[in-house]
VOPAGU-2260 file (C-alpha; in pm, 1 decimal, decimal comma):
REM VOPAGU-2260
SITE   aa  ch    i         X         Y         Z
SITE  MET   A    0    8557,0    7420,6   12184,1
SITE  GLY   A    1    8860,5    7326,0   11972,1
SITE  PHE   A    2    8645,3    7163,8   11702,5
SITE  LEU   A    3    8421,9    7470,2   11672,7
SITE  ARG   A    4    8727,0    7695,3   11649,2
SITE  ASN   A    5    8867,5    7482,6   11363,5
SITE  VAL   A    6    8534,1    7495,5   11179,9
SITE  LEU   A    7    8514,9    7873,0   11215,5
SITE  ASP   A    8    8877,6    7909,5   11105,1
SITE  GLY   A    9    8798,4    7692,7   10802,9
SITE  LEU   A   10    8502,5    7914,3   10717,8
SITE  LEU   A   11    8724,0    8221,3   10742,3
SITE  SER   A   12    8972,8    8060,3   10504,7
SITE  LEU   A   13    8690,6    7973,2   10266,4
SITE  CYS   A   14    8575,2    8335,6   10268,8
SITE  ALA   A   15    8934,5    8445,1   10202,8
SITE  ALA   A   16    8953,6    8202,1    9909,6
SITE  LEU   A   17    8631,1    8334,6    9758,4
SITE  LEU   A   18    8744,3    8693,6    9808,6
SITE  SER   A   19    9083,2    8631,4    9648,3
SITE  LEU   A   20    8912,7    8455,7    9357,5
SITE  ALA   A   21    8684,2    8755,4    9305,8
SITE  ILE   A   22    8971,4    9003,3    9333,3
SITE  PHE   A   23    9172,4    8821,0    9066,9
SITE  ALA   A   24    8884,0    8711,7    8842,5
SITE  VAL   A   25    8753,1    9061,6    8766,6
SITE  PRO   A   26    9080,1    9198,8    8618,5
SITE  VAL   A   27    9136,9    8871,6    8431,4
SITE  TRP   A   28    8794,6    8893,3    8270,2
SITE  ALA   A   29    8833,6    9263,3    8190,8
SITE  THR   A   30    9174,8    9201,8    8032,1
SITE  HIS   A   31    9034,7    8918,7    7824,3
SITE  LEU   A   32    8751,2    9140,9    7701,4
SITE  ALA   A   33    8995,8    9420,6    7621,0
SITE  ILE   A   34    9213,1    9185,7    7415,9
SITE  ASN   A   35    8913,3    9048,6    7225,7
SITE  GLY   A   36    8780,8    9399,7    7170,6
SITE  GLY   A   37    9109,1    9514,2    7019,6
SITE  LEU   A   38    9183,1    9776,3    7285,5
SITE  ILE   A   39    9520,0    9622,9    7370,5
SITE  GLY   A   40    9751,0    9388,2    7188,3
SITE  VAL   A   41    9781,1    9013,4    7211,2
SITE  TRP   A   42   10099,2    9059,8    7419,8
SITE  ALA   A   43    9871,7    9127,7    7718,9
SITE  TYR   A   44    9799,5    8755,2    7736,3
SITE  LEU   A   45   10141,9    8719,9    7900,7
SITE  ALA   A   46   10033,7    8943,8    8186,8
SITE  LEU   A   47    9701,3    8762,4    8196,0
SITE  VAL   A   48    9871,3    8425,0    8237,8
SITE  GLY   A   49   10081,4    8565,8    8524,0
SITE  LEU   A   50    9774,1    8703,8    8694,9
SITE  ILE   A   51    9592,2    8373,1    8660,5
SITE  TYR   A   52    9894,5    8188,0    8801,9
SITE  ILE   A   53    9927,1    8413,1    9106,9
SITE  GLY   A   54    9553,5    8431,0    9174,6
SITE  GLY   A   55    9509,9    8057,0    9129,5
SITE  ASN   A   56    9792,9    7976,3    9369,7
SITE  LEU   A   57    9658,0    8212,8    9632,3
SITE  THR   A   58    9304,6    8076,9    9600,8
SITE  ILE   A   59    9424,6    7715,4    9619,3
SITE  ALA   A   60    9633,2    7794,9    9927,9
SITE  PHE   A   61    9329,4    7941,4   10105,6
SITE  LEU   A   62    9116,7    7642,8    9999,9
SITE  ARG   A   63    9374,1    7402,5   10144,6
SITE  LYS   A   64    9368,2    7597,3   10469,9
SITE  ALA   A   65    8988,3    7586,2   10469,3
SITE  LEU   A   66    8989,4    7207,6   10431,7
SITE  ASP   A   67    9245,0    7172,9   10711,9
SITE  GLY   A   68    9058,4    7410,6   10944,2
SITE  VAL   A   69    9338,9    7664,9   10964,1
SITE  ALA   A   70    9276,8    8039,0   10993,3
SITE  PRO   A   71    9381,9    8245,1   10688,7
SITE  LEU   A   72    9667,1    8423,4   10868,8
SITE  ARG   A   73    9805,2    8118,1   11050,8
SITE  ASP   A   74   10032,2    7833,6   10944,2
SITE  ARG   A   75    9895,1    7566,4   11178,3
SITE  LYS   A   76    9580,1    7493,4   11374,4
SITE  ARG   A   77    9534,3    7667,2   11706,0
């Protein structure tokens, strides 16, 4: 039963990683299009880099948990 629980926890972490990637990717893409379209200035790339950094770190953290079989809201395996 412990192995199945770790697999399911890993799948939950994988879903959390995909969801966090989607949540951060949409505003990043929209900001990039707005900069290229001339709606906002080039200074917005600074905010874009920050958003990519935070979203990338969060997604990588969830992916590491998925590979280790840890649930998204836990620090260690059950």
